[in-house]
C-alpha positions as CSV (number, residue, x, y, z in Angstrom):
1,X,103.4,53.5,-1.3
2,X,103.8,51.7,2.0
3,X,104.6,48.0,1.5
4,X,103.9,45.2,4.0
5,X,107.6,45.2,4.9
6,X,107.6,48.9,5.8
7,X,104.1,49.1,7.3
8,X,103.7,49.8,11.0
9,X,102.9,46.8,13.2
10,X,99.9,47.7,15.4
11,X,98.3,45.9,18.3
12,X,95.2,47.2,20.1
13,X,94.1,45.5,23.3
14,X,91.8,46.2,26.2
15,X,93.6,47.7,29.2
16,X,90.6,48.4,31.5
17,X,87.1,49.9,31.4
18,X,86.9,52.1,28.3
19,X,90.7,51.9,28.0
20,X,92.7,50.7,25.1
21,X,96.4,49.9,25.0
22,X,98.0,50.6,21.6
23,X,101.4,49.1,20.8
24,X,103.1,50.2,17.6
25,X,106.4,49.2,16.0
26,X,107.7,51.5,13.3
27,X,110.2,49.7,11.1
28,X,113.8,50.9,11.1
29,X,113.6,51.7,7.4
30,X,110.8,54.2,7.9
31,X,112.6,55.7,10.9
32,X,115.7,56.2,8.8
33,X,113.7,57.7,6.0
34,X,112.0,60.2,8.3
35,X,115.3,61.2,10.0
36,X,116.9,61.7,6.6
37,X,114.0,63.8,5.5
38,X,114.4,66.0,8.6
39,X,118.1,66.5,8.0
40,X,117.4,67.2,4.3
41,X,115.0,70.0,5.3
42,X,117.4,71.4,7.8
43,X,120.3,71.4,5.3
44,X,118.4,73.7,3.0
45,X,117.8,76.4,5.6
46,X,120.5,76.1,8.3
47,X,122.9,79.0,8.7
48,X,126.3,78.2,10.1
49,X,129.4,80.5,10.4
50,X,131.7,80.2,7.3
51,X,129.0,78.6,5.1
52,X,126.4,80.0,2.8
53,X,122.8,79.2,3.8
54,X,122.0,75.6,2.8
55,X,125.6,74.6,2.2
56,X,126.8,73.5,5.7
57,X,128.3,70.0,5.7
58,X,126.1,67.2,7.0
59,X,128.6,66.2,9.6
60,X,128.5,69.7,11.2
61,X,124.7,69.7,11.1
62,X,124.6,66.3,12.8
63,X,127.0,67.5,15.5
64,X,125.1,70.7,16.3
65,X,121.5,69.8,15.6
66,X,121.5,66.0,15.8
67,X,119.7,65.5,19.2
68,X,117.1,68.1,18.4
69,X,116.4,66.6,14.9
70,X,116.0,63.1,16.4
71,X,113.6,64.4,19.1
72,X,111.5,66.3,16.5
73,X,111.5,63.2,14.3
74,X,110.4,61.1,17.2
75,X,107.5,63.4,18.0
76,X,106.3,63.4,14.4
77,X,106.6,59.7,14.0
78,X,104.8,59.1,17.3
79,X,101.9,61.5,16.5
80,X,101.4,60.1,13.0
81,X,101.6,56.5,14.1
82,X,99.1,56.9,16.9
83,X,96.6,59.0,14.8
84,X,96.8,56.4,12.0
85,X,96.2,53.5,14.5
86,X,93.2,55.4,16.1
87,X,91.6,55.9,12.6
88,X,92.4,52.4,11.4
89,X,90.8,50.8,14.5
90,X,87.9,53.3,14.6
91,X,88.6,54.4,18.2
92,X,87.0,57.4,19.7
93,X,89.5,58.9,22.1
94,X,88.4,61.0,25.1
95,X,91.7,62.8,25.6
96,X,95.4,62.8,24.9
97,X,97.2,59.4,24.9
98,X,98.9,58.3,28.1
99,X,102.5,57.6,27.2
100,X,104.5,55.0,28.9
101,X,107.8,56.0,30.5
102,X,109.8,53.7,28.2
103,X,108.3,55.4,25.2
104,X,108.9,58.9,26.6
105,X,112.5,58.1,27.5
106,X,113.6,56.2,24.4
107,X,116.0,57.8,21.8
108,X,115.3,57.4,18.1
109,X,117.9,55.6,16.0
110,X,117.9,55.2,12.2
111,X,119.1,51.6,12.5
112,X,116.5,50.4,14.9
113,X,112.7,49.9,15.0
114,X,110.8,52.5,17.0
115,X,108.5,50.7,19.4
116,X,106.0,52.8,21.3
117,X,103.1,52.1,23.7
118,X,100.3,54.3,24.8
119,X,97.0,54.0,26.6
120,X,93.9,55.8,25.4
121,X,90.6,56.3,27.1
122,X,87.8,55.8,24.6
123,X,84.1,56.3,24.3
124,X,82.4,53.2,25.8
125,X,80.4,50.9,23.6
126,X,76.8,50.4,24.6
127,X,73.3,50.1,23.1
128,X,71.0,53.1,23.5
129,X,68.0,52.2,25.7
130,X,64.4,52.5,24.6
131,X,63.4,56.2,24.8
132,X,59.8,56.3,23.5
133,X,56.9,56.4,26.0
134,X,58.7,57.6,29.1
135,X,56.6,58.8,32.0
136,X,57.5,62.4,33.0
137,X,56.3,64.9,35.5
138,X,56.0,68.6,34.7
139,X,56.2,70.9,37.7
140,X,53.6,73.6,37.6
141,X,53.5,76.9,39.5
142,X,51.8,80.2,39.1
143,X,53.9,83.4,39.3
144,X,52.4,85.2,42.3
145,X,52.8,88.7,43.5
146,X,55.0,87.5,46.3
147,X,57.4,86.1,43.7
148,X,57.5,89.5,42.0
149,X,58.2,91.1,45.3
150,X,61.1,88.7,45.9
151,X,62.6,89.4,42.5
152,X,62.3,93.2,42.9
153,X,64.0,92.8,46.3
154,X,66.9,90.9,44.6
155,X,67.1,93.5,41.9
156,X,67.3,96.3,44.6
157,X,70.5,94.7,45.9
158,X,71.8,94.0,42.4
159,X,71.5,97.7,41.5
160,X,72.1,99.0,45.0
161,X,74.8,101.4,46.2
162,X,77.9,99.8,47.7
163,X,79.4,101.5,50.8
164,X,82.8,100.8,52.2
165,X,82.7,99.4,55.7
166,X,85.1,98.1,58.4
167,X,82.7,95.8,60.2
168,X,81.4,94.0,62.1
169,X,80.1,92.1,59.0
170,X,76.5,91.3,58.5
171,X,74.8,88.9,56.1
172,X,75.3,89.7,52.4
173,X,78.3,91.9,53.0
174,X,81.0,91.5,50.3
175,X,84.6,91.1,51.3
176,X,87.9,91.1,49.4
177,X,91.2,90.0,50.7
178,X,94.3,87.8,50.4
179,X,93.7,84.0,50.4
180,X,96.5,81.5,50.8
181,X,95.7,77.8,50.2
182,X,97.7,75.0,51.8
183,X,97.4,71.3,51.1
184,X,98.1,68.7,53.7
185,X,101.6,67.4,53.8
186,X,102.8,70.0,51.3
187,X,105.3,72.6,52.5
188,X,104.9,75.0,49.6
189,X,101.8,77.2,49.2
190,X,99.4,75.6,46.7
191,X,97.6,78.8,45.6
192,X,97.4,82.4,46.6
193,X,95.5,85.5,45.4
194,X,95.1,89.1,46.6
195,X,91.5,89.4,45.2
196,X,89.6,86.6,46.8
197,X,85.9,87.5,47.1
198,X,83.7,86.3,49.9
199,X,80.0,87.0,50.5
200,X,78.6,86.5,54.0
201,X,75.8,83.9,53.4
202,X,72.2,85.0,53.6
203,X,69.4,83.3,55.6
204,X,68.4,81.1,52.7
205,X,71.9,79.7,52.4
206,X,71.9,77.7,55.6
207,X,75.3,79.0,56.7
208,X,77.0,77.6,53.6
209,X,78.7,79.6,50.9
210,X,81.2,79.3,48.1
211,X,84.8,80.6,48.4
212,X,87.4,80.1,45.8
213,X,85.0,77.7,44.0
214,X,84.7,75.5,47.1
215,X,81.6,75.0,49.2
216,X,82.4,76.0,52.8
217,X,79.9,74.6,55.3
218,X,80.5,77.1,58.0
219,X,81.2,80.2,56.0
220,X,78.6,82.3,57.8
221,X,80.0,81.4,61.2
222,X,83.5,82.2,60.0
223,X,82.8,85.6,58.6
224,X,79.8,87.0,60.6
225,X,80.9,89.7,63.0
226,X,84.4,90.0,61.7
227,X,86.0,93.2,60.5
228,X,88.6,94.3,58.0
229,X,92.2,93.4,59.0
230,X,91.0,90.1,60.6
231,X,92.6,86.9,59.5
232,X,90.2,83.9,59.4
233,X,91.1,80.3,58.8
234,X,88.8,77.9,56.7
235,X,89.4,74.2,56.8
236,X,87.8,71.9,54.3
237,X,88.5,68.8,52.2
238,X,89.0,69.0,48.4
239,X,86.1,67.5,46.6
240,X,86.7,64.2,44.8
241,X,85.2,65.7,41.6
242,X,87.4,68.8,41.6
243,X,88.9,69.7,38.2
244,X,92.4,70.0,39.9
245,X,93.5,66.4,40.7
246,X,96.0,67.7,43.3
247,X,93.1,68.9,45.4
248,X,90.9,65.9,45.3
249,X,90.4,64.3,48.7
250,X,93.1,66.5,50.4
251,X,92.7,68.4,53.6
252,X,92.9,72.2,52.7
253,X,93.6,75.1,55.0
254,X,92.8,78.6,53.6
255,X,94.2,81.6,55.4
256,X,92.0,84.6,54.5
257,X,93.1,88.2,55.3
258,X,90.2,90.5,54.9
259,X,91.4,93.8,53.5
260,X,88.2,95.5,52.1
261,X,84.5,95.2,52.6
262,X,81.3,96.8,51.3
263,X,77.7,96.7,52.2
264,X,75.0,97.2,49.6
265,X,72.3,99.8,50.3
266,X,69.3,98.5,48.3
267,X,68.1,100.7,45.5
268,X,64.6,102.2,46.0
269,X,61.8,101.5,43.6
270,X,62.3,105.0,42.1
271,X,65.9,104.3,41.5
272,X,65.1,100.9,39.8
273,X,62.6,102.7,37.6
274,X,65.2,105.3,36.6
275,X,67.7,102.5,35.8
276,X,65.3,100.5,33.7
277,X,63.6,103.4,31.9
278,X,60.2,102.2,32.9
279,X,57.6,104.9,33.8
280,X,55.6,103.3,36.7
281,X,56.0,100.7,39.4
282,X,53.0,98.9,37.9
283,X,54.7,98.5,34.5
284,X,57.9,97.4,36.2
285,X,56.0,94.7,38.1
286,X,54.3,93.5,34.9
287,X,57.7,93.2,33.2
288,X,59.2,91.4,36.2
289,X,56.3,89.0,36.1
290,X,56.9,88.3,32.4
291,X,60.6,87.6,33.1
292,X,59.7,85.2,35.9
293,X,57.2,83.4,33.7
294,X,59.8,82.9,31.0
295,X,62.3,81.7,33.6
296,X,59.7,79.3,35.0
297,X,59.0,77.9,31.5
298,X,62.7,77.4,31.0
299,X,63.0,75.7,34.4
300,X,60.0,73.6,33.6
301,X,61.5,72.4,30.3
302,X,64.8,71.8,32.1
303,X,63.0,69.6,34.7
304,X,61.5,67.5,31.9
305,X,64.8,67.1,30.2
306,X,66.4,66.1,33.5
307,X,63.9,63.3,34.0
308,X,64.7,62.1,30.4
309,X,68.4,62.1,31.3
310,X,67.8,60.2,34.6
311,X,65.6,57.6,33.1
312,X,67.9,56.9,30.2
313,X,70.9,56.7,32.5
314,X,69.1,54.2,34.7
315,X,68.1,52.0,31.8
316,X,71.6,51.2,30.6
317,X,74.9,50.3,32.1
318,X,78.4,50.2,30.7
319,X,82.0,50.5,31.9
320,X,83.3,54.0,32.3
321,X,86.8,55.3,32.2
322,X,88.4,54.6,35.6
323,X,90.0,58.1,35.8
324,X,87.8,61.2,36.0
325,X,90.4,63.3,34.2
326,X,91.0,67.0,35.0
327,X,89.9,67.8,31.5
328,X,86.6,65.9,31.9
329,X,85.9,67.5,35.2
330,X,86.6,71.0,33.9
331,X,84.5,70.4,30.8
332,X,81.6,69.2,33.1
333,X,81.7,72.4,35.2
334,X,82.0,74.7,32.2
335,X,79.0,73.1,30.5
336,X,77.0,73.5,33.8
337,X,78.1,77.1,34.0
338,X,76.9,77.9,30.5
339,X,73.6,76.1,31.1
340,X,72.9,77.8,34.4
341,X,73.7,81.2,32.9
342,X,71.6,80.5,29.9
343,X,68.6,79.7,32.2
344,X,68.9,83.1,33.8
345,X,70.6,82.4,37.2
346,X,72.6,85.3,38.6
347,X,76.4,85.0,38.6
348,X,76.8,84.5,42.4
349,X,74.2,81.7,42.4
350,X,75.9,80.1,39.4
351,X,79.2,79.9,41.3
352,X,77.4,78.6,44.4
353,X,75.8,75.8,42.3
354,X,79.2,75.0,40.7
355,X,80.8,74.8,44.2
356,X,78.1,72.3,45.1
357,X,78.9,70.3,42.0
358,X,82.5,70.2,42.9
359,X,81.5,68.9,46.3
360,X,79.5,66.0,44.8
361,X,80.5,62.5,45.3
362,X,82.7,60.6,42.9
363,X,79.6,58.4,42.1
364,X,77.6,61.6,41.2
365,X,80.4,62.9,39.0
366,X,80.7,59.5,37.2
367,X,76.9,59.5,36.7
368,X,77.2,62.8,34.9
369,X,80.0,61.4,32.8
370,X,77.8,58.4,31.9
371,X,75.0,60.8,30.9
372,X,77.4,62.6,28.6
373,X,78.0,59.5,26.6
374,X,74.3,58.6,26.5
375,X,73.2,62.1,25.3
376,X,75.9,62.2,22.6
377,X,74.7,58.9,21.2
378,X,71.1,59.9,21.5
379,X,71.7,63.1,19.5
380,X,73.7,61.1,16.9
381,X,70.9,58.5,16.6
382,X,68.2,61.1,16.2
383,X,70.4,63.1,13.7
384,X,69.8,66.4,15.4
385,X,72.1,69.3,14.6
386,X,72.6,72.8,15.9
387,X,72.0,75.6,13.5
388,X,74.2,78.8,13.4
389,X,71.1,80.8,14.5
390,X,70.6,78.5,17.5
391,X,74.2,78.9,18.5
392,X,74.0,82.6,18.2
393,X,70.8,82.7,20.2
394,X,72.3,80.7,23.0
395,X,75.5,82.8,23.1
396,X,73.3,85.9,23.2
397,X,71.4,84.5,26.2
398,X,74.6,83.6,28.0
399,X,75.9,87.1,27.3
400,X,72.7,88.7,28.8
401,X,73.2,86.6,31.9
402,X,76.7,87.9,32.3
403,X,76.0,91.5,31.3
404,X,78.4,91.2,28.3
405,X,78.1,91.7,24.6
406,X,77.4,88.6,22.5
407,X,80.5,89.1,20.3
408,X,82.7,89.3,23.5
409,X,81.3,86.0,24.8
410,X,81.7,84.4,21.3
411,X,85.4,85.5,21.2
412,X,86.0,84.2,24.7
413,X,84.4,80.8,23.8
414,X,86.4,80.6,20.6
415,X,89.7,81.3,22.3
416,X,88.9,78.6,24.9
417,X,87.8,76.1,22.3
418,X,84.4,75.9,23.8
419,X,82.1,76.7,20.9
420,X,81.8,73.0,20.3
421,X,80.3,72.6,23.8
422,X,77.6,75.2,23.0
423,X,76.8,73.1,19.9
424,X,76.7,69.9,21.9
425,X,74.4,71.4,24.6
426,X,72.0,72.5,21.9
427,X,72.0,69.1,20.3
428,X,71.4,67.4,23.6
429,X,68.5,69.7,24.5
430,X,66.9,69.1,21.0
431,X,67.4,65.4,21.4
432,X,65.8,65.4,24.8
433,X,62.9,67.5,23.5
434,X,62.3,64.8,20.8
435,X,62.1,62.3,23.7
436,X,59.7,64.5,25.6
437,X,57.5,64.8,22.5
438,X,57.0,61.0,22.6
439,X,56.6,60.8,26.4
440,X,53.6,60.7,28.7
441,X,53.6,64.0,30.7
442,X,51.6,64.7,33.8
443,X,51.5,67.9,35.8
444,X,52.7,68.1,39.4
445,X,52.6,71.0,41.9
446,X,56.0,72.7,42.0
447,X,56.1,72.5,45.8
448,X,55.7,68.8,45.7
449,X,58.3,68.6,42.9
450,X,60.8,70.6,45.1
451,X,60.2,68.1,48.0
452,X,61.2,65.3,45.6
453,X,64.4,67.2,44.6
454,X,65.3,67.8,48.2
455,X,64.8,64.1,49.0
456,X,67.1,63.2,46.1
457,X,69.8,65.6,47.3
458,X,69.6,64.1,50.8
459,X,69.9,60.6,49.5
460,X,73.0,61.6,47.4
461,X,71.3,61.0,44.1
462,X,72.4,63.0,41.1
463,X,70.1,66.0,40.4
464,X,69.7,68.6,37.8
465,X,71.9,71.7,37.7
466,X,68.8,73.7,37.1
467,X,67.2,75.6,40.0
468,X,63.9,74.2,41.4
469,X,60.8,75.3,39.4
470,X,59.4,77.3,42.3
471,X,62.6,79.4,42.9
């Protein structure tokens, strides 16, 4: 039983927006007790020359293992004390505690109190805005024969035959080579790889393209007309929202040595029929149309949800953590990757969209962070949960988008600790759908909707990760 004399002394104060400073003093008596317990456990198992296991003298154990025992005891006392303080004060941490240098450098002593100090970013406190009766627009479009033609054309490249080429490179050629990334003012190479993939942008890309996860504005001009063996230089600036903090806002130079290249010869309709197992081109067109209609419906639902997100975010304000941590940025991107794949976007378009997200402004990134807190609270307020069947269904959809087996995707997500993010996405979508059910929805032509999206993008406003409804 912990008495008042041996209880930890805990102080929790505000240290900034959504930031708490926790100061804890662990009495010397508890420190000594824990150190003694550590040595007691060691004495039972330690093996030293000339002594039977568990019979080595305490003085020898202290001489050989003393520093290690003290360090381990310090880690355990620290972890337990911080966790207890977080629970006692009902804090909701966003990440690992930030330890002060004094705490990290101090040495534990059985005759002294152990004083520690950490800072913890926490979930902000706010009141959920009114969510019933929102006015929403539903983009509407008919799937036309021209849309079917475009999708079949994309499929013809996806299932086409690659042929090795030397150049000069044309649009949509795929290149592989060695990339070396340098950061301004740094002598050492920041990153290098021998398998960097580049695709010469198509007409619809406006000269831009993603490379190593970065959006390169002049990628077409850099690669068009080049040949294997050429070394090209790309200069860009690390996005402020990049998940790697060392890259943010820094001038980057990428030296790219092109070693291999291939050009896709599109598959013929007959070859597509053979690959799909469909008998006639008419049946294939019907199936493609059904796929596009399902994709349209998903995008339409996504557009409604995005409006819910935007309106809720605009209706409430609260302080956000000052630091967009690497973990938060990475989580943001991975959630977007899963959502885009779930909605049926091809892998190369997913990576291009993520590169654009990395290139977003700090304000846009913080807007997404704000939305994360709002949606989590909305889902909690509405008591929505994700069933195992819904989780399995979403994983299966993600697997289809990546041409993998569902069990392989589940294993990958479990190893990365990201199953919880799938659950959270389902909860957020279900909560948004509840809001949509209470909203006033009017239809809008998809072309007009796309104009609104483009205007938002030009103004720097945050927009959905979903593709436009008419794409």
